[in-house]
C-alpha positions in Angstrom: 18.3 15.3 6.1 16.9 14.0 9.4 13.5 15.8 8.6 13.3 13.8 5.3 14.1 10.5 7.1 11.4 11.2 9.7 8.9 11.9 6.8 9.9 8.9 4.8 9.4 6.4 7.9 6.1 8.1 8.8 7.5 9.2 12.2 6.3 12.2 14.1 7.8 15.3 12.4 10.9 16.6 14.1 11.2 20.1 15.2 13.4 22.2 13.1 16.8 22.9 14.7 16.0 26.5 15.4 12.9 25.5 17.2 14.5 23.0 19.4 14.6 24.1 23.0 18.3 25.2 24.0 17.9 22.9 27.0 17.7 19.8 24.9 20.5 20.5 22.4 23.8 18.8 23.6 26.0 19.3 20.5 25.7 20.4 16.9 28.1 20.3 13.9 28.2 20.4 10.1 29.8 17.4 8.3 31.0 17.1 4.8 30.2 13.6 3.3 33.6 12.3 1.9 32.9 8.7 1.1 30.0 6.2 1.0 30.8 2.5 1.5 34.6 2.9 1.0 35.3 -0.8 2.2 32.4 -2.1 0.0 28.9 -2.5 0.8 28.3 -5.1 3.6 24.4 -5.0 3.9 21.8 -4.8 1.4 20.0 -1.6 2.6 22.7 -0.1 4.7 25.3 2.2 3.6 28.3 3.7 5.7 29.0 7.2 5.1 32.2 8.8 6.1 32.3 12.6 6.8 34.5 15.3 8.4 33.4 18.2 10.4 33.5 21.6 9.3 34.5 23.4 12.5 36.1 20.5 14.4 39.0 18.0 14.0 36.6 15.3 13.9 35.4 12.2 11.7 32.1 10.7 11.7 31.3 7.3 10.4 27.6 6.7 10.3 25.5 3.6 9.0 22.3 4.7 7.5 19.4 3.1 5.6 20.4 4.3 2.0 16.7 4.6 0.8 15.6 6.8 3.6 18.9 8.8 3.9 20.3 9.7 0.5 23.4 11.8 0.2 26.4 12.1 -2.0 30.2 12.9 -1.5 30.6 16.6 -1.3 27.2 17.3 0.4 26.9 18.6 3.9 24.9 17.2 6.6 23.8 18.8 9.9 24.3 16.5 12.8 22.8 17.2 16.3 22.8 15.4 19.5 19.8 16.1 21.8 18.5 14.8 25.1 14.9 14.8 23.6 13.0 15.9 20.7 10.2 17.4 22.5 9.9 21.1 21.9 9.4 21.8 25.5 12.7 19.8 26.4 10.8 17.4 28.5 12.2 13.9 29.1 10.7 10.9 27.4 11.3 9.1 30.8 8.3 10.9 32.3 6.2 9.3 29.4 7.3 5.9 30.1 6.7 6.1 33.8 3.3 7.2 33.2 2.6 4.3 30.7 3.9 1.8 33.3 1.1 2.7 35.7 
């Protein structure tokens, strides 16, 4: 999961999806992992996963670091797009503007 990835790389903990602000969530879907590296492995630490959405007629191809994001065919992943991971839905742009001063 994205939370496992965040913990593995030592990043700041991500908010759980139910704690994210409704304003920051752009789109969410569940995907079933169908295949991993269907065209063969191209890079040493990267795998390509191919997935199908549960509720949409949509396919997702995603390149992931295989040691940090482990999954197998038949597993489900939650995929979310958000404008920010800040719990209060504030924009990271505000932070960068302040750092530039």
